[in-house]
Every structure is written in C-alpha cells, then in structure tokens.
C-alpha positions as CSV (number, residue, x, y, z in Angstrom):
1,F,-2.0,24.3,-38.0
2,M,0.8,25.6,-35.6
3,E,4.3,26.5,-36.7
4,T,6.9,24.9,-34.4
5,R,10.1,26.2,-36.0
6,M,13.3,24.6,-34.6
7,L,11.5,21.7,-32.9
8,H,13.7,20.6,-34.3
9,W,13.7,21.6,-38.0
10,P,13.0,25.2,-39.3
11,D,9.8,23.9,-41.2
12,S,8.4,21.9,-38.2
13,M,4.6,22.2,-37.7
14,F,1.8,20.8,-35.4
15,T,-1.4,19.8,-36.9
16,Y,-4.6,19.4,-34.8
17,V,-7.6,17.5,-36.3
18,N,-10.5,18.9,-34.3
19,E,-13.1,16.2,-35.3
20,D,-10.8,13.4,-33.9
21,K,-9.0,15.4,-31.3
22,I,-5.6,14.1,-32.6
23,L,-2.5,16.2,-32.5
24,F,0.0,15.3,-35.2
25,S,3.1,16.6,-33.4
26,S,6.0,16.2,-36.0
27,D,9.2,15.6,-34.1
28,G,7.6,16.5,-30.8
29,F,6.9,13.5,-28.3
30,G,8.6,11.0,-30.6
31,Q,11.1,8.2,-29.8
32,H,13.7,6.2,-31.7
33,Y,11.8,3.1,-31.0
34,A,11.4,0.0,-33.2
35,G,8.8,-2.7,-32.4
36,V,5.5,-4.3,-33.3
37,E,3.6,-2.0,-30.9
38,R,1.9,1.1,-32.2
39,F,0.4,2.6,-29.0
40,D,1.7,3.6,-25.6
41,D,-0.7,1.3,-23.8
42,E,0.9,-1.6,-25.7
43,V,4.3,-0.8,-24.3
44,G,3.7,0.5,-20.9
45,E,6.2,2.3,-18.7
46,A,9.0,0.9,-20.7
47,I,8.4,3.6,-23.4
48,M,9.4,6.5,-21.1
49,P,13.1,5.9,-21.1
50,H,12.9,5.9,-25.0
51,A,11.0,9.1,-24.9
52,K,13.4,10.7,-22.5
53,K,16.4,9.6,-24.5
54,Y,14.9,11.2,-27.7
55,F,14.3,14.4,-25.9
56,A,17.8,14.5,-24.5
57,N,19.6,13.8,-27.7
58,I,17.3,15.7,-30.1
59,L,15.2,18.4,-28.5
60,L,17.3,19.5,-25.4
61,P,18.8,22.5,-27.0
62,Y,15.2,23.8,-27.7
63,A,13.9,23.4,-24.1
64,P,13.0,27.0,-23.7
65,L,11.0,26.9,-27.0
66,I,9.2,23.8,-25.8
67,L,8.0,25.4,-22.6
68,K,6.6,28.3,-24.7
69,L,5.0,25.9,-27.1
70,V,3.3,23.8,-24.4
71,D,1.9,27.0,-22.7
72,K,0.5,28.0,-26.2
73,V,-1.2,24.7,-26.7
74,K,-2.7,24.9,-23.2
75,E,-4.0,28.5,-23.9
76,M,-5.7,27.2,-26.9
77,G,-7.6,24.8,-24.9
78,L,-7.2,21.9,-27.2
79,A,-8.9,18.6,-26.2
80,I,-6.3,16.0,-27.1
81,D,-7.3,12.4,-27.1
82,M,-4.2,11.2,-29.1
83,I,-0.7,12.4,-30.1
84,C,0.8,11.0,-33.3
85,P,4.5,12.0,-33.6
86,D,6.6,11.4,-36.8
87,H,8.3,8.4,-35.3
88,G,7.8,6.1,-32.4
89,I,4.6,4.9,-30.7
90,I,1.4,6.9,-30.6
91,W,0.2,8.3,-27.3
92,R,-3.5,7.4,-26.8
93,K,-3.9,6.2,-23.2
94,D,-2.6,9.2,-21.4
95,P,-1.4,12.0,-23.8
96,E,-1.1,14.4,-21.0
97,K,1.7,12.2,-19.4
98,I,4.2,12.8,-22.2
99,I,3.2,16.5,-22.3
100,N,3.9,16.9,-18.6
101,S,7.1,14.9,-19.0
102,Y,8.4,17.4,-21.6
103,V,7.6,20.2,-19.3
104,E,9.7,18.5,-16.5
105,W,12.5,17.6,-18.8
106,S,12.6,21.2,-20.3
107,L,12.7,22.8,-16.9
108,Q,15.8,20.8,-16.1
109,K,15.1,21.3,-12.4
110,P,18.3,19.8,-10.7
111,K,17.8,16.7,-8.7
112,R,20.1,15.4,-6.0
113,K,21.9,13.4,-8.7
114,A,25.4,13.5,-10.0
115,V,26.7,12.0,-13.3
116,V,30.4,11.1,-13.1
117,I,31.7,10.9,-16.7
118,F,35.2,9.7,-17.2
119,D,37.8,7.8,-19.2
120,T,41.1,6.4,-18.1
121,M,44.4,5.1,-19.5
122,W,45.9,3.1,-16.7
123,H,43.0,3.1,-14.2
124,S,44.2,5.9,-12.1
125,T,41.5,8.3,-13.3
126,E,39.0,5.5,-12.9
127,T,40.1,5.0,-9.2
128,M,39.5,8.6,-8.6
129,A,36.0,8.4,-10.3
130,E,35.2,5.4,-8.0
131,T,36.2,7.3,-5.0
132,I,34.0,10.3,-5.9
133,V,31.1,8.1,-6.6
134,A,31.4,6.3,-3.3
135,S,31.6,9.7,-1.5
136,L,28.6,11.0,-3.2
137,A,26.6,7.8,-2.5
138,E,27.5,8.2,1.2
139,E,26.0,11.7,1.2
140,G,22.7,10.4,-0.3
141,V,23.3,11.5,-3.8
142,D,22.1,9.4,-6.7
143,A,25.6,9.0,-8.3
144,R,25.8,7.6,-11.9
145,P,29.3,6.4,-13.0
146,M,29.6,6.7,-16.7
147,H,32.8,5.2,-18.3
148,L,33.0,6.7,-21.7
149,R,34.1,3.4,-23.4
150,S,31.3,1.4,-21.7
151,C,28.5,3.9,-22.1
152,H,27.1,5.4,-25.2
153,R,27.1,9.2,-25.3
154,S,23.4,9.2,-26.1
155,D,22.7,7.3,-22.8
156,I,25.0,9.5,-20.8
157,I,23.3,12.7,-22.0
158,T,19.9,11.2,-21.1
159,E,21.2,10.9,-17.5
160,V,22.5,14.5,-17.7
161,V,19.0,16.0,-18.3
162,D,17.8,15.8,-14.7
163,A,21.1,15.7,-12.9
164,G,22.2,18.4,-10.6
165,A,25.9,17.9,-11.0
166,I,28.2,17.0,-13.8
167,V,31.6,15.6,-12.7
168,M,34.1,14.9,-15.5
169,G,37.4,13.0,-15.3
170,S,40.2,12.7,-17.9
171,P,43.8,11.8,-18.0
172,T,46.1,14.1,-19.8
173,I,47.4,12.9,-23.2
174,N,49.6,15.0,-25.5
175,N,49.0,18.1,-23.2
176,G,45.3,17.7,-23.9
177,L,42.1,15.7,-23.1
178,F,41.6,12.1,-23.6
179,P,39.8,11.8,-27.0
180,T,36.6,10.3,-25.7
181,V,36.3,13.0,-23.1
182,S,36.9,15.7,-25.6
183,D,34.2,14.1,-27.9
184,F,31.6,14.0,-25.1
185,L,32.2,17.6,-24.1
186,T,31.7,18.7,-27.6
187,Y,28.5,16.7,-27.8
188,M,27.2,17.9,-24.5
189,K,28.0,21.6,-25.3
190,G,26.0,21.4,-28.4
191,L,22.9,20.2,-26.4
192,K,23.1,23.1,-24.1
193,P,22.0,21.5,-20.7
194,L,21.1,24.0,-18.0
195,N,21.3,24.4,-14.2
196,K,24.3,22.3,-13.4
197,V,27.1,22.4,-10.8
198,A,30.3,20.9,-12.0
199,A,33.7,19.7,-11.1
200,A,36.7,18.0,-12.8
201,F,39.4,15.5,-11.9
202,G,42.1,13.6,-13.6
203,S,45.5,11.9,-13.3
204,Y,48.6,12.9,-15.3
205,G,52.1,11.9,-15.8
206,W,53.9,15.2,-17.0
207,S,51.9,18.5,-17.4
208,G,48.4,17.7,-16.4
209,E,46.2,20.1,-18.5
210,A,43.0,18.0,-18.6
211,V,41.3,19.5,-15.5
212,K,41.9,23.1,-16.7
213,L,40.6,22.2,-20.2
214,I,37.5,20.6,-18.8
215,N,36.9,23.6,-16.6
216,S,37.2,25.8,-19.7
217,E,34.5,23.8,-21.5
218,F,32.3,24.0,-18.3
219,E,32.6,27.8,-18.3
220,Q,31.5,27.9,-21.9
221,M,28.4,25.9,-21.0
222,K,27.8,28.3,-18.1
223,F,28.0,25.5,-15.5
224,D,28.7,26.5,-11.8
225,I,32.2,25.2,-11.2
226,I,32.3,24.6,-7.4
227,D,35.9,23.4,-7.1
228,P,39.1,24.0,-9.2
229,G,39.3,20.2,-9.6
230,V,41.5,17.5,-8.3
231,R,44.7,16.7,-10.2
232,I,46.8,13.7,-9.2
233,N,50.3,12.8,-10.5
234,Y,50.3,9.2,-11.5
235,V,48.6,6.6,-9.2
236,P,46.4,8.1,-6.4
237,D,48.0,7.7,-3.0
238,D,46.1,8.1,0.2
239,K,46.3,11.9,0.1
240,G,44.9,11.8,-3.4
241,I,42.1,9.4,-2.5
242,D,41.2,11.8,0.3
243,A,41.0,14.7,-2.0
244,C,38.6,12.8,-4.3
245,Y,36.5,11.8,-1.3
246,E,36.4,15.5,-0.2
247,L,35.4,16.6,-3.7
248,G,32.5,14.2,-3.6
249,K,31.3,15.7,-0.3
250,K,31.6,19.2,-1.6
251,I,29.6,18.3,-4.7
252,A,26.9,16.8,-2.5
253,K,26.6,19.9,-0.4
254,A,25.9,22.0,-3.6
255,L,23.0,19.8,-4.6
256,P,19.4,20.3,-3.5
257,E,18.0,18.1,-0.6
258,E,15.1,15.9,-1.6
C-alpha cells in the first residue's frame, strides 16, 4: 500500500498486488472514457488523448507530486504488468507508456506551440486572433486557435499542458473581460499550468481594460508576459493588423526551437 494523498483526493492510495504484478492506481492513469473496451490494446493510440485530457483537467495541479510519486515507485523496483485505475481502461499492453506520459505531462516542458484563446463580440478580436495565428504559423509555431464558444474549456486546457505560449484575447465589456474569457482564466488558474510565456490582445469601444485584466491574471499564474499586449479601438485597421502580426513574431521568438 502506498499513500498518494491529493492525487487527487486526501485519502487516495495505490495498491500493488505482488503475486499478479498489478498496480491498482486509484485516480492515477485514469480517463473519462466510456466504451465496451476494457484494455488499452483494445483501443490503441486513440486512448492517449483521453488520458491526456483526464490528466490536464484533474491532475495538472498536482504535477510536482506526480513526479515525486513516479520516482518513489521506480525506487521500489516494482514489476508492473498491469495498471488498473478507478475509471477508464486498464493498461496491460504497455503500462510503462502511460507512466512515461505522466512524467512528460507533469514536467510541462514547453514545446514550440502556442494556444490562442479568445472570444469576440463583433469579430474584431477574432480578426486579431486570426492574424496572430497566421503570424505564428509563418514562424513555424504549432498555433492552435481556440474560440471559447466553439471549444470546451476541458479541451483547451488539454492543449495548454504542453504549449510554450498562452495568448488570450478578449473584447472589453462593462469595463471588464468578456464572460467566457473570465471563466476560462479562472479555470486555468485553478489548474496551475507552468512554464508559459504569455501575451494578451483585444478590441474595445470605450475604455479597453480587457488586456490589462488578462495580464493581471497572467501575473498571478506566474506566466512570463513578453509583451504589454495589443489593444485596438473598434475594427483593426492596417496598423492594428500589423501590430498583431508583430506580436505573433515576438511570441515565436520566445519559444524554443525544435
């Protein structure tokens, strides 16, 4: 028996059956997956996105604990033929694969990847997002545009795990953030992603506080803000489009080469 407190409950525990070389891993290595399959070899590679999504939305805040736990298990020299989590499929073909994936996801080593998360009222902020994405792509960055009313926040945070950059855009409404942007920032902050560079952008009509408010949230998450952000009054003109394009190039320069 091995206590695994806060992975992700205070009373979580691993149980290893020596005779069968089975690790009952509680919430570790699980997925939110419903299907007739019971084992990883019956699903194939299609199970890995489910496992990553589960990790991102449930276990990401505990990434440092996971790294320590994996080290502890390796020190014990357990021969693991099968991993049985509380929910999801059972890992029997290659248990080491999901263990190694957990280490990779927990390290959160930034890739040359940027997640551009935004919402828009009258398409101005959306135009800015599209320009930033195009600029990033030209620089060889894996740029993932995520419209907050088209993409579920659980899918967005899954993309965030291994991204090197988080770029967020919001129009200003009632001197504040667009509600979906505020919602996602709250959700992301609670999951405590690490090792990100960040930048903000947004269109506004009157006062334009959104970019400042996004940067404030980035600071609380200890992201490296590489630019004060791009604020555009109303519809982006050629000068505004150029500013968004340059922001994309600046973000690309801050990301590791692969």
